[in-house]
C-alpha positions as CSV (number, residue, x, y, z in Angstrom):
1,M,3.6,0.4,-9.6
2,K,5.3,3.6,-8.4
3,E,6.6,3.5,-4.9
4,V,6.1,6.5,-2.6
5,G,8.5,7.6,0.0
6,I,9.1,9.9,2.9
7,K,12.1,12.2,3.5
8,W,13.9,12.8,6.8
9,G,12.4,16.2,7.2
10,D,8.8,14.8,6.8
11,M,9.3,12.0,9.4
12,N,7.9,12.5,12.9
13,R,10.2,12.4,15.9
14,T,9.7,8.8,16.7
15,Q,10.6,7.7,13.2
16,Q,13.7,10.0,13.2
17,S,14.7,8.6,16.7
18,S,14.2,5.0,15.6
19,I,16.7,5.5,12.8
20,I,19.2,7.2,14.9
21,I,19.0,4.4,17.5
22,L,19.4,1.8,14.7
23,K,22.4,3.7,13.2
24,R,24.1,3.7,16.7
25,W,23.3,0.1,17.2
26,L,24.9,-0.9,13.8
27,H,27.9,1.3,14.5
28,Q,28.5,-0.5,17.6
29,M,28.2,-3.9,15.9
30,W,30.8,-3.1,13.3
31,S,33.2,-0.9,15.4
32,K,33.1,-2.7,18.8
33,D,31.8,-6.1,18.1
34,D,33.7,-6.6,14.7
35,V,30.4,-7.6,12.9
36,T,31.4,-5.8,9.5
37,G,28.6,-7.3,7.4
38,Y,26.2,-4.5,8.3
39,Y,28.4,-1.6,7.5
40,S,26.6,-0.8,4.3
41,L,23.4,-0.7,6.2
42,Y,24.9,1.6,8.7
43,K,26.2,3.8,5.9
44,W,22.7,3.9,4.3
45,L,21.1,4.9,7.6
46,S,23.7,7.6,8.1
47,E,22.8,9.2,4.7
48,I,19.0,9.3,5.5
49,P,19.2,12.5,7.6
50,D,22.4,13.8,6.1
51,K,21.2,13.9,2.5
52,N,17.4,14.0,3.2
53,T,17.2,10.6,1.5
54,L,13.9,9.4,0.3
55,V,12.7,6.3,2.3
56,S,10.5,4.1,0.2
57,A,7.8,1.8,1.4
58,S,10.1,-1.1,1.0
59,D,12.8,0.6,2.9
60,L,10.4,1.1,5.7
61,T,9.7,-2.6,5.7
62,V,13.4,-3.3,6.1
63,L,13.7,-0.7,8.9
64,K,10.7,-2.3,10.7
65,E,12.3,-5.8,10.4
66,L,15.6,-4.3,11.7
67,W,13.9,-2.6,14.5
68,D,12.3,-5.9,15.5
69,V,15.8,-7.6,15.6
70,Y,17.2,-4.7,17.7
71,S,14.3,-4.7,20.0
72,S,14.7,-8.4,20.6
73,T,18.3,-7.9,21.6
74,V,17.8,-5.0,24.1
75,D,14.8,-6.6,25.8
76,K,17.0,-9.5,26.9
């Protein structure tokens, strides 16, 4: 089955803002908290707006899961 995707320019402001927030959060994790295991995910998030990277349905699932983790940390 072919997977469809969405590009940065086609995302709405809420989607774009969420990716920017996640990117900042991951940057803080590896730069300030020394949690380096998520650097590749941070790098991928950075490329989405810069390269107008296609985000697939499975990518959106990963982003949703990451957002849920992020939300649970800031709600505390």
